[in-house]
N, C-alpha and C positions, 0 to 999 in steps of 0.2 A: 504493499499500499503506500503511495506516494503522500507526504506531508508537507504542507506548506509551512515555513517558518517565519514566525513574527517575532518583533523585539519591543519591549517595554522598558519604559525608564521614567523616573520621577525624583531628578537629582537635587532640586533648589532647595537651599537652606532657607527657612521662613522663621521670621521672630514676631510673635502676634500678642497683642495686648496693649491697652490703654498705656499711652506714653513710649511705645516701642520707637516711634520717630525720634525720639530724644537720644536714642543710641546710636544716631548715625555716625557721630565722631569716633565712638569707640570702634564700630564695625569698620569704618573707612581705615582708622588707623591699623586694625589687623590686616587690612590688604595692602599695607605699606604706603598708604597715600601721604602726600605733603601738600598739594594743590588740587583742588576739586573745582570741577564746573558742574554748577546745578543747572539742570535742563529742566525747564517747567514753561507756563504759560502766564499770561498776565491776570487771568482769574485767579490764580493760586497766590500771586503777589499781592494782588488787591485784598484777598481774604486775609492777609497776614500770617500766612502759615510758615514763611521762610524764616522769621525771627528765631524760633527756638532750634531750629535746625543748623543756622549759621553759627549760633551760639555754641551748640554741640561741636561743631566741627573746629571752633576757635579754641575751645577748651583741650581739644586733643592736639592743639599744634597744628592744624591744617587750615590753610589759606582758602578761600572760595571766592569764584566769581559766579556770576548769574547770567544765563542766556533764557529769555523769557519769550522769545519770538516763534514759539510754537502756535500754529493754527489748531482750531478744533478738529479739522479734517487736514491733516498733515499733508504738505507738497514737497518736493524734492528740494526746493529752495531751503525749507526749513532745515534739512540735514546739511546741505553744503554750508549754510550761515553758522550752523553749529559747530561743523568741523573746523570752520575758521576761527570762532570763538574760543574752542577748546585749545588751538595751538597759540592764539594769543595770549591766553591764559597760563601757557605752560603748564597745564593740568596732568594729572595723571590717574585720575579717576573720574568718572561721571557719576553724579548723584542725580537720578530722575526722580522728580516728584511731580504728581498731578494725576489726571485721568490717563486713559490709554494712549493719548496722542503725545503728551511728554515722555512717557515710558518707551513707546516705540520709536520715537525719533531720538532718544537717548541710546538706545541699542544700535540705531543705523549710524548715529554720529561716531561710535566706536568702529563700526565697520568701515565707514568713509575714510578713517585715519590713516590706514594702511593697505587699503585694498582699492585699487586704482581704477578698475573697470567701472564704466557707467553703472548706475544704480540697475537698470532695466537688465543687465546681465547676470543679476543676482535672483531674478524673479523665480520664486519656487515653482511655477508652473511650467518652466522650461528646464528644470534641474539646475537652477542657478547656486543651489546649496553647494555643489561641487566646487565653485570657485571660494569658498568661505574657509578661512583657516583661523586657527586659535590665536592669531596674532591681533588681540583687541584688547584694550585696557579694561580694569575691573569695572564694576558697576554696582551701585546700591539702588534699589528700587523702591518708592514709597508711593503707594497709590493714595489718592485722596477722594477717589469715587470708589464704588463698588459694583463694577461692571465687567470690564473687559479681562480683568486677571492678567494684565500684559506684565505684571511683576513677577510672574511665575512662567511665563511663556517664553518660547524660543523663537519668536518671528517679531517683526516691525510691518506696520502696513503703512503704505505712503502712496500718494497718487503722482505717478510718474509724468514727467514733462513730454515724453515721447509720445505716449498714447491717452494720456488724460484718464487713466484707468487705477482704480485702487488696486494695488499690487502687493501681493505677501512675499516677503523675504525672509527665508527661516533657515536656521541653522542652530544647534545643540550650543554652538560658540556664542550665539548671541544671549543666553540666558544670562540673568543678573547673578552676581555671586551671593548674593543674599537679599531678600525681600522683607522689608519692615511694615507691617499690617498694624496700624494703630487707629482703632475706632474713634478717637478724639480728632483726628485730622479730616474725618468724613462728616463731622457734624455740622460744617457751614454749607453742604449740599442743600440748595433749595429742594422743594418737594418734587417738582416736576423732574429736575435731573435726577434726584434719588430714584423715582419712579422709572425713567427711561434707561438709567445704567443698571437698574435693577432686572429689567426685561431683558437687556443685553446678557446679563449673568444666566437667567433663566434660559434663553435661547441657546446660549452655549451648551449648557448641560442637556437639554432636550435634544438639539441636533446631534450631539455627540452620541448619546444614548441610542438613538434609532439609526445612526450611520451605518454604512455597510462596514463589514469587517468583524474581527474578532479581537475584543480588548476588554476582557472581564474587570482588569483593575478600572479602567476608564468607566465603563458601565456603572459600577459600583459607586464611584466618585460622583458621576452625573446624578444618580438617583438620591444621593444625599445632598447634593447642590440644589436640587429642585425641592427637597424637603426643608431645606433652609430658607430658601426664597419664598415658599409657601408659609413658614412660620414667621419670617421677620420683615418682608418687603413692606407690607401695608403699615405696621408699626413703625418703621423707619421714615416712610413717607408722612405720617401723620404726627408723630413724636421725633423730631429730629435729634432730639439730645438724648434719647433712648440708646445708651452705649452699648447694651445687650444685642438691641436690634441691629444697629450699626456694626456691630462685630460679628453678627450672624450674617449679615450680607456681605462683609467683606470675605468670611471664609467661603461663602457660595461663589462668589466671584472669582477668587483663586482657584476654587476646585474645578469651575467651569472651564477655565483655562486650561488645567492639568487633562481635564477629560477631552478637550477638543483635539488633543493630539491624534486621536482615534479618526476625526474629520469633522466636517460640518456638513451643511446640506443646502437646500434650494433657498431658504431663506435669507441665508448670508449672500448668495448669489444675487438676490432681489436686494438686499440692503445695500451692498456696497457702491453700486451706481447711483443710488438716491442720494447717498452721501456725495459722491464726487460730482454729480450732475446737477443737484437741486439743493445741496447744502444742507439735507436733512441730518439730524442727529443719528448716529449709528444705532443707539439702543433703541431710538424711537421708531426708526425704519424696520428694525426686528420686530418690534411690537405691532407695527402696521400689518406686516406681511405674514407673521407667524399663524394665526389660525386658518387662513386660506391654504397655506402650505401644509399644515396638519390634515385638513380634509382631504387634499390630494393626495397624501402619502399614507393615510390611515390604513387603506386595505393591504398595503405592503409591509405594515409592521402593527398588527392590531393589538396583539398582547401587549407590546411596549406602551403604545398611546392609551391603552386601558389602564395600565398601572399609573400612567401620569396623571389620567383624570382622578384616579383615587388620591393621589398625593394633593391634588387641588381640591379635595373635599367633595368629588362627584361621585356618582356611581361608577364603578370598576367596568367602563365600556369605551372603546375607541371612538365611538360615535359622540361621546360625551366631552371629549378631550378639548376640540376646538372651542366649543362654548364655555368651557372652564377657564380657558386663556382669556376669552373675550371679557368674562366677567371680572377676571383679576385685573385686567387691563382698564376697564372701566372703574373699578374700585380706586385704582392708582391714581386715576384723574388724567390719563393719556387719551389723547385723540384716537377716533376709532376708523376713520378713513383716510386715505392718502389725500383726498380732497381737501380734507381738513388741514392738511400739513404744506400748503403751498406748493403741491406737485401738480402741474399742469396736465391734463389728459393728454394734451398733444405730444408730450414727451414719451408716452408709454412705448412707442415703437422703438426709439433710440434706447431708452432704458432695457428694454427687453433684447437688444442687441448685445449690449454691455454685459447684460446678466449671463447670457448664454456663454460669453467668452470668459466669465469668472469660473475659475477652477472649484470652487465650493461644493457645486452641485454634483461633482462627481461622485461624491460619497453618500448623495441622497438616496434614501432607501428604494425611491422610485425613479427610474430614469427621466429625464427632462429634456425635451426639445425646446427649441427658442419659441415655439407657438405655446407650448405649455407655460412658460415663464411669463410671457405676454397675457396669457389668460390668468395667470396668478396675479398680475399687477391689476388687471382689470378687476378682478374679483374683490381686491383690497381696496379699490378706488372709491 
């Protein structure tokens, strides 16, 4: 009998708990750092979250400079500008703090320092990981949202100049050396961002769970991640100072990113063009598309979708799963249709073309044509 071999790995070191962010100086010192580049965005700066981190670095004898020009949907220029800032600061470590965008850009700044190919050459969809070596500086990742889980992910997502498409650059060498998960740093998120990023975490878990392939560790982690979202998302949305709920969502976010090394699915292929073309927040894009994708997929993974429905408090039936997700989305206060999120109907054909080019749907439990993806956009419109 011929057996296919698979490989499973979960290597990131994680420090979790209230006040974990203030350990950044000690953690950077362990990595031999003397000068840090803090990679973030203007929202993190205006929220006043950098002060304690800069003090922690200073107390450990580490100088720091700040690069805060990361966009909500990062573009290639953010990476190149960050590489320049790192060199000008003569830095020897990246401290990335923020949502998925600063964390992703932090990883890609490390890549750009000693890898001279165009970023498009590292596209995971064309096997670009073969060009990525271990020649990257260390990184400490500190999330301030609970959605992408980028702090434990081995990829960076960026919209490239050459094709204006959100592109995944993937390699184990891009993993942060340590992730600091501090619920206190997520308390400043407004309710809508808490909801949108929370749906990103849920979508990661759900799409990983139903994705093609054999990864029992990822499946188990995805299930627990969804349970944590069900238990904590609405509390975090309505009571932003609830550190237990904030911590539960940080765990769910981290677990979603660990789980989706198994793969994602059609919802992410729909979401990526919505961000790059229409500026839709990635988590919101997932929330808007997920119920229709569940209905499209339900017959291909009925037992799994039934289990998700039960996690969300519904009858254990695949037919109940999409409505359970819609109900959670409504209770979280998110829009219900693409038309309510400034997505024009005349953009759907272009979006469908880009969604079909996106690699995520390759792992979807049901194969997708370009027309299928167009119909999914219409069903969500």
